LOMIRO-523829 format. One record per residue (C-alpha): residue number from 1; residue in one letter; x, y, z. Coordinates in nm, 4 decimals, padded with zeros to 6 digits. Layout:
N
- resi, resn, xx, yy, zz
- NUM, A, X, Y, Z $
...
END
This chain:
145
- resi, resn, xx, yy, zz
- 1, M, 12.4093, 02.6664, -12.1297 $
- 2, E, 12.4501, 02.9773, -12.3448 $
- 3, V, 12.3304, 02.9049, -12.6973 $
- 4, E, 12.1856, 03.1982, -12.8885 $
- 5, G, 11.8793, 03.2278, -13.1096 $
- 6, Q, 11.5793, 03.0017, -13.1499 $
- 7, E, 11.7873, 02.6868, -13.1042 $
- 8, G, 11.9223, 02.8150, -12.7732 $
- 9, E, 11.5766, 02.9187, -12.6565 $
- 10, D, 11.4339, 02.5763, -12.7461 $
- 11, A, 11.7150, 02.3980, -12.5604 $
- 12, L, 11.6664, 02.6195, -12.2560 $
- 13, L, 11.2912, 02.5614, -12.2618 $
- 14, D, 11.3429, 02.1852, -12.2896 $
- 15, H, 11.5819, 02.1886, -11.9925 $
- 16, L, 11.3377, 02.4034, -11.7931 $
- 17, R, 11.0559, 02.1528, -11.8516 $
- 18, R, 11.2784, 01.8663, -11.7313 $
- 19, L, 11.4179, 02.0582, -11.4330 $
- 20, G, 11.4771, 01.8335, -11.1347 $
- 21, E, 11.3629, 01.9151, -10.7829 $
- 22, R, 11.7060, 02.0339, -10.6670 $
- 23, E, 11.8358, 02.1665, -10.9986 $
- 24, V, 11.9090, 02.5276, -11.0796 $
- 25, L, 11.8852, 02.6570, -11.4358 $
- 26, S, 12.0511, 02.9785, -11.5498 $
- 27, V, 11.8032, 03.1561, -11.7777 $
- 28, G, 11.9524, 03.5028, -11.8246 $
- 29, R, 12.1360, 03.7994, -11.6748 $
- 30, L, 12.0561, 04.1389, -11.5317 $
- 31, P, 12.1273, 04.3903, -11.8103 $
- 32, I, 12.4665, 04.5463, -11.7361 $
- 33, T, 12.3192, 04.8964, -11.7458 $
- 34, T, 12.0901, 04.8085, -11.4536 $
- 35, L, 12.3597, 04.6932, -11.2123 $
- 36, A, 12.3964, 05.0394, -11.0548 $
- 37, T, 12.0366, 05.0028, -10.9300 $
- 38, W, 12.1338, 04.6866, -10.7421 $
- 39, P, 12.4950, 04.7530, -10.6333 $
- 40, F, 12.4626, 04.4839, -10.3649 $
- 41, S, 12.3992, 04.2132, -10.6256 $
- 42, V, 12.6636, 03.9425, -10.6048 $
- 43, T, 12.6077, 03.8270, -10.9643 $
- 44, S, 12.4193, 03.9284, -11.2763 $
- 45, D, 12.3054, 03.5694, -11.3477 $
- 46, I, 11.9344, 03.4903, -11.3128 $
- 47, I, 11.8167, 03.1401, -11.2315 $
- 48, V, 11.4944, 02.9477, -11.1944 $
- 49, V, 11.4382, 02.6601, -10.9521 $
- 50, Q, 11.1680, 02.3958, -10.9736 $
- 51, R, 10.9864, 02.5181, -10.6606 $
- 52, R, 10.9367, 02.8671, -10.8090 $
- 53, R, 10.8429, 02.7195, -11.1476 $
- 54, R, 10.5774, 02.5119, -10.9765 $
- 55, H, 10.4565, 02.8291, -10.8000 $
- 56, Y, 10.3990, 03.0289, -11.1174 $
- 57, L, 10.2475, 02.7343, -11.3062 $
- 58, T, 10.0068, 02.6634, -11.0179 $
- 59, R, 09.8957, 03.0261, -10.9961 $
- 60, H, 09.9029, 03.0892, -11.3721 $
- 61, P, 09.8530, 02.7555, -11.5540 $
- 62, E, 09.8251, 02.9332, -11.8904 $
- 63, L, 10.2010, 02.9897, -11.8659 $
- 64, L, 10.2742, 02.6210, -11.9259 $
- 65, E, 10.2286, 02.6781, -12.2993 $
- 66, L, 10.3848, 03.0256, -12.2805 $
- 67, E, 10.7010, 02.9624, -12.0764 $
- 68, R, 10.9018, 03.0671, -12.3807 $
- 69, Y, 10.7941, 03.4245, -12.3031 $
- 70, I, 10.9347, 03.4025, -11.9505 $
- 71, I, 11.2744, 03.3136, -12.0934 $
- 72, R, 11.2460, 03.5925, -12.3509 $
- 73, A, 11.1415, 03.8429, -12.0836 $
- 74, V, 11.4544, 03.7686, -11.8810 $
- 75, R, 11.6927, 03.7406, -12.1771 $
- 76, N, 11.5609, 04.0249, -12.3901 $
- 77, P, 11.3196, 04.2448, -12.1908 $
- 78, D, 11.1469, 04.5579, -12.3167 $
- 79, Q, 11.1747, 04.7116, -11.9700 $
- 80, V, 11.3308, 04.6436, -11.6320 $
- 81, R, 11.1748, 04.8167, -11.3324 $
- 82, L, 11.2473, 04.8415, -10.9613 $
- 83, G, 10.9827, 04.6759, -10.7445 $
- 84, K, 10.7645, 04.9182, -10.5492 $
- 85, R, 10.7738, 04.7262, -10.2196 $
- 86, D, 11.1194, 04.5731, -10.2231 $
- 87, D, 11.4469, 04.7148, -10.3521 $
- 88, H, 11.5651, 04.3567, -10.4046 $
- 89, T, 11.3107, 04.3033, -10.6847 $
- 90, A, 11.3825, 04.3610, -11.0527 $
- 91, I, 11.0694, 04.3358, -11.2647 $
- 92, F, 11.1192, 04.2313, -11.6252 $
- 93, Y, 10.8546, 04.3273, -11.8803 $
- 94, L, 10.8158, 04.1810, -12.2274 $
- 95, R, 10.5475, 04.3201, -12.4587 $
- 96, L, 10.3786, 04.0392, -12.6494 $
- 97, E, 10.2375, 04.0596, -13.0009 $
- 98, I, 09.8890, 03.9907, -12.8678 $
- 99, G, 09.8847, 04.3208, -12.6781 $
- 100, S, 09.9559, 04.1764, -12.3360 $
- 101, W, 10.2750, 04.1730, -12.1288 $
- 102, C, 10.4765, 03.8956, -11.9688 $
- 103, V, 10.5866, 04.0183, -11.6252 $
- 104, V, 10.8695, 03.8381, -11.4440 $
- 105, P, 10.9720, 03.9572, -11.0962 $
- 106, V, 11.3265, 03.8518, -11.0074 $
- 107, W, 11.4716, 03.8531, -10.6574 $
- 108, V, 11.8134, 04.0239, -10.6677 $
- 109, S, 12.0452, 03.8582, -10.4178 $
- 110, D, 12.2915, 04.0249, -10.1836 $
- 111, D, 12.3953, 03.6854, -10.0440 $
- 112, P, 12.6886, 03.5027, -10.2103 $
- 113, A, 12.5199, 03.1720, -10.1238 $
- 114, R, 12.2059, 03.2613, -10.3230 $
- 115, L, 12.1637, 03.3637, -10.6847 $
- 116, N, 11.9224, 03.6102, -10.8419 $
- 117, S, 11.6099, 03.4061, -10.9063 $
- 118, I, 11.2726, 03.4249, -11.0709 $
- 119, K, 11.0060, 03.4734, -10.8028 $
- 120, T, 10.7005, 03.4242, -11.0241 $
- 121, A, 10.5663, 03.5125, -11.3679 $
- 122, L, 10.2341, 03.6302, -11.5032 $
- 123, L, 10.0603, 03.7628, -11.8111 $
- 124, V, 09.8766, 04.0928, -11.7853 $
- 125, D, 09.6798, 04.3001, -12.0328 $
- 126, A, 09.8056, 04.6427, -12.1427 $
- 127, Q, 09.5858, 04.8272, -11.8932 $
- 128, E, 09.7126, 04.6216, -11.5989 $
- 129, A, 10.0718, 04.6641, -11.7188 $
- 130, R, 10.0303, 05.0437, -11.7231 $
- 131, R, 09.8745, 05.0353, -11.3745 $
- 132, R, 10.1679, 04.8345, -11.2392 $
- 133, Q, 10.4299, 05.0411, -11.4201 $
- 134, K, 10.2977, 05.3669, -11.2709 $
- 135, K, 10.3893, 05.2343, -10.9261 $
- 136, E, 10.7375, 05.1149, -11.0224 $
- 137, R, 11.0534, 05.3017, -11.1159 $
- 138, L, 11.1848, 05.2462, -11.4675 $
- 139, V, 11.5460, 05.1286, -11.4513 $
- 140, W, 11.6078, 05.0328, -11.8131 $
- 141, Q, 11.4145, 05.0346, -12.1383 $
- 142, K, 11.4978, 04.8837, -12.4751 $
- 143, E, 11.5801, 05.1421, -12.7372 $
- 144, I, 11.3210, 05.1605, -13.0115 $
- 145, R, 11.4790, 05.1852, -13.3536 $
END
């Protein structure tokens, strides 16, 4: 499902909310300019599975109404960073209008049988985002025009 714009985002969000237990939903791609950071990646596609969705909604129930930002973070991030503990983790950051950030860690797969997948998602304030970012390596940042 690759429909652009608001209509595409709404359709993706609707599918995400109806995701079956064994379904996989493609929600975005690793930006092409980041692929050198993860040369072992077998694909640039990023998916979400119901088990991981349940994980982030259980830990961060406020995301139920804000899942749109998770999709936006993966599809159009402000930054992508390398995880501090695991070189298989790409961390997507999206700055929100309310001054906070949507943070989406993605497991980058080196196994052809597994796809890159969202591990969790959370909202953090600007101070917490800066604290996290200091410990991570910037891989890609959106150009400000």
